Structure formats: C-alpha cells, structure tokens
C-alpha positions, 0 to 999 in steps of 0.5 A: 215787614220788608215788603214795600207797600202803597196805601190808597186812601179813599177820601173824596166824599162830598159830606152830603149826609154830614150836612157840613161845609167841610169834607167829612174826613176833616171832622175831628175825633178826639181833637184830630181829623179823621183822616189823620187817625187813618194815616196813623194806622197806615204808618204803623203798618209799615206803609211808605207811601200813600195815594190820597184820593180826594175831592172837595177841600183837596188841599186841606185833606192832604195837609191833614193826612201828612205828618204821620211819617208817610209820603202822601200824594193826592189824586183828584177823583174827577167822577163818582163812578164807584169804589173801583173807579175811585181807586184807579184815580191813583193809577199812577201811584199803583203803576209805580210798583209795590209788593202790597197795596192797601185800600182804606177809607178816610172816614174809618178813624178807629182802624188799627195798624194791627189789622192792616198788618194782618192783611199784609201778612196774609198776602205773603201766603200766595194770596192775591186779595185779602178782604177785611171783614167783621162779624155782626148780629145786624148784617142788614145793609152790608155785603156778605163774605161768601167763603168756601173751603177757607177761600173767599169766593165772592162778596154779595151785596144784600140786594143781590143775595139769596135768602141763604146768603143773607143769613151770613153774618160775616160782612165786608168792611170795604178795606182790603189788601191786594198783591201789588204785582197784580193790582193794576191788572185786577183793578182795570178788569172791573166792569160796570155792567150793573144797575147803577153803571158803577165800578165796584171794588168788590168785584176784584175778588171774583176777577182774581179767582177767575184768573187762577188767583186766591182770595181770602177774608180776615176778621177784625172787630166791628167797632174798629171798622165803623165808618162815619156818614153823619153827625150821629155816627161821628158822636158814636165813633167819638164814644168808641174812641174814648172808651178804647183810650180810657181802657188802655190808660187804666190798664197802664196804671192810671186811676179814673173814678168815673171813666165815662165822664173823662174825655181825652185827646188823641195825643194825651199822655198820662203817667202811672198812678195819676188820678183823674177825677170825674168830669175832666176834659183834656184837650190836645197837647196835654201831659200828666205825669205820674202821681199827679191829681186832676180833680173834678170838673177841670179843663186842660189844653196844651198843658204839662202837669208834673208828678205830684201836682194837683189841679182843680176842682174847677180849674182851667189850664190853657196852652203853655201852662206848666206845673212843676212837681208838687205844685197846685192850681186850685178851684176856679183858677185859670193858668195860661202860658205860665210856669208854676214852680215846684211846690207853689200854690195858686189855690183859688179864684185866680188868673195867672197868665204870661207869668213865672211863679217861683218855687214855694210861692203862694198866690192868694185868692182873687189875684190877677196878673194884668198881662194885656194892655190892649195891644201887647202881652207882658210878663209877670215874674214872681220869685221863689217863696213869695207871698201875694195876698188875696185880691191883688192885681199885678200889672205887668211887666212887673217883678216880685222878688224872692221872699217878697210880700204883697199886701192883700188888695194891692195893685202892684205897678212897680217891681218889688225887691226881694224880701220887701213888703209892698202896699198898693192900696189907699189908706183906710179911713173911718168916719164915725156915725156916717153909716146911718147918715148914708142910709138916711140919704139913700132912703130919701132918694128912694122915697122921692122916686116913689112919690114922683111915680105916684104923682 
C-alpha cells in the first residue's frame, strides 16, 4: 500500500502478573522478545514508523523493538489511566500526520502482517475505525463487538452488557486501525466518565459514529490474537508459535517424524527434504540445508548444516559450527566454532572446538581439541583425508597435515607434517606375574583397614 502508516505499539505493562524482574514484552517466544515478533508483523504491513509507548525497562524495550526496518520512537507513559490515555502518550507522533494509524500491543507476538494489512485495506473504503475481532466459544471476560447492518456500533464490556449481548461470540482483541486524518480528533474526545475513571480506547467506535463516521470489525483467528499476562500464557503462546512454524516447514517439504517434539527458533531455516528426528532443539541462528538429517536428541545453535550432512543422535552444535556437505557429527559429539569439511566424520564421543577439519578426514572416538589455555582460545587445523585415532588430545595451536595419521591415545603438542605418522604416548611395557602381586598388596591394605576399624 502506498498510504503512509504509523503503528502505535502499547508496551508499558508492569509485568505484575508475570512476576518478573523485566518487562513482559521482553520475555522470549521462540528465542526472540515478544515485542520483536510484533514489530516483524508491523513491518510486513508496510508501516514506516512506530511510536512505542513504554514504561519499565524503556530503553531495553525500545532496543528490542528495533531491527525490523521500521523507525521506532519511544514515548513514556507517565500515568496508567487506560488504553485511550496510553495511545495519547504518542500524541506527537500521531500529530505528524499519517494516512493510517494502527494500534497494537507488545504482548501479542502471534500477530501476522496479513491481519494488519486487512485492517489497513478496510480503511480505504471510507471507514474511520476498523476493530480486529475474533470468534470464540468462550467469550466470557471479553468485550463484545455489536454489529448492525454490517457496521460496528459499539464494543460492550461484559460487565456492561445485557444478557442478549453476552450471547455474542465475536470479541474485541484491542487491536484497531484508525483513519490517520481523524485519529487525533477521535482520540482526544475519549472521556473517563466511568467507574474506574479511565480512558477506554474502545469508546472511539461510538465517538466516530456520533460524528458521522463509519466503524467496522474484521475477523482474525483467535490464536493469532492471544495476549500474554503470565508464565502459563507465555508457555501457551510458545506452543502455538511452535505448532505454526512446524506446520509451515512440513508444508514446505521438511520431514519431521514427531513434530510435537521438535523446537524451533524465530530465525530457523530448513531446506526441502531435510529430516528432523524426534526431540531436537534448534536455537537461534541455525540453517539446515536440503537433504540434511538431524538425528534424535540433538541440540543446535548458531550452526550451519549443509546438504547431505548428518548430526547426532545426541549431538550438540554450538555457535560457529559449520558442517560441509555430506559430513557427519555423530552421537555424543560437541562442535563449537569449527569447520567440518566435506565428507569428514566426527563420529562419536568427541569435542571439536576452534578448529578446522579438512575434507574426508576421520576423527576417532574420544578425541579432544584442547583449545583453551585458561586465558586464550587457540585453533587446531586438521588437513584433508587425515586420520586421528581414538582417545587423542590435540593441544592447540597445532596443525595436522593432509593425509597424516595420529595414533590412538596420543597427546599431540607439535605439528604433524602431511602424510606423517605421529605417536604421542609412552611405550607400553609388560611385567609378567605382577598382576597377582598387585592384587595381594591391595587386599592386604584393605584387610589392615578393616582390622583397625574392629579394634
């Protein structure tokens, strides 16, 4: 849409019911602050500027809201006198003049751009106020949308509704769009002649109609408009977000054996024909390319898994892990800030950190890159087609050349040239008959201790 639009985002809640030391809208859904989800939806609706009405943690909330490509200006809500008063905290922004004004809430992270665009589009039909509502079979507690001849005539709070009005199942979400050229006039006419002495944004519907304007309601899915007030609702929103994201990935060609056990992040990218097995947790910053397999009980964060690569089961990829095509990181392995080359294998019980593993190399079970000296991190570089035997410790900084071979059980502290064989262990010695002598000695010590306790 070519029309200019301002979004007024109400995010000044005190987190009283969240029982939290931080603002409610900073609590994460899918690894991202709720307010950031809202801003993503706002950006997708063609909004150029956002007036963020803030309270506690004002600077942190404003920082979390930035980054979606929308210009964000915070406005402090000094008094808590109702939603109408909260919107007018951004009066300066509204006065700047926009074609459309969207009003949304920072604790509704499942909101989509499609719904906001639908509200904006409705304003173009000579409408002054568009209220976003939802249908529910449990309307108790919500304001009812009262519609006559296709127009919204009022929003009736339950305590003020008649028995007949309480039967209405179309409810108010609190989100709305207002004709920007009339928004300030309508908002400033809201009064506080009610039991609480507060300024209710919902009154703007009847005010617009009293001035000859038109108000309508549009519908959106109830789940999309779910707000968050406590930790239980936060968990429910997380559940809804995950279900929506999993469903979309599967529609796009990703296989999930038990999707309800897979947890995604807001920025997860998974290619067509990838397979995600049960009980996989994917943190922020993960890309899984087409044809990759993530086996059960694996945890990924800040990692890139190329096509045909396999991870797990029971593997952990930490930030900076980059697996090339057809590579493998197997069971009970951990990779951090490391490149695993094409076709390379890190099969089991291994830690690879601050490292480069060349194409075709094989890292044996129990291998450790000793990358930290207590102060600094150092890099291990393993060339292509190298073989590192099981239970080896590679003390960085160290380089293992192409086609080199490290014997099992070695501690490698010096560089190993290409095509060389390195032993880093003591020579084995065998003492005939010493085993029985050692057992006899150990038994004597045990008997002496027992005798001392008895005496």
